[in-house]
N, C-alpha and C positions, 0 to 999 in steps of 0.2 A: 766667375763663380763664387757666391758667398762661402764663407769659411765654414758654415756648418753643412753646406751640401758637399762640399771637399771633404770632409769628415765621413759623412754617412757614406760617398761613394768611394772612399780609400777603404773604409771598413767592409763595405759589400765586395769589394775586389778580392780583399783578403780572404774573406769568408767563401766566396767561389775559388778561390786557388785551393783553397784547404779542401774543400768539397771535390774538385776534381784530383787532387792528389791521393785522396782516398779511394775514390774511383779507380784510379790508375793501379793503385795497390791491389784493391780487389781483383781486379782483370789480371794483374801477373800472377797473383796466389792461384786464381782459378784456372789459368793456362797452364802453369807449371805442373801439375799433379796428372793431367791425361797425357800430355808429352811424355814425360817421365815413364809413366805406365806402358806407352806405346814404344818406348825405346826410341823415342825420336831425339837423338842426341843433338842434330842442327837445330832442331826447333828449341830445344832446352837451352842451348848455348846461346841463342839469339835474344833469349830475356835478360841475360846478363850484361854487364857492361864488360869492355874489352879487358879490364884488369880486374874483373868481379874476382871474388874467392869464395869458394864452397867448402865448408869444413863441416864434416859430421862426426863428431868426438868418437874416436874408436874405430870410426870406419875409411879413414883416410879423408884427404882435400885434393880439391882442385883449384888452381889458378888462371885465369885467362880463360877465352873462348876456346882455344884450342884443346886445353885440358880436357 
């Protein structure tokens, strides 16, 4: 593959990955509110990494899915 084509392909892949990451973040944010409002603790916990930390200043914090 010519160098110019490789550069264009690499640029496209980076841009696509960025857009996919942005969409994943949007989906995460859109999922959190309804689950939290419904009191669906297991669903909310599933959105976080095993070692994730949720800290709301002045309201407490939780670390890990079990919390």
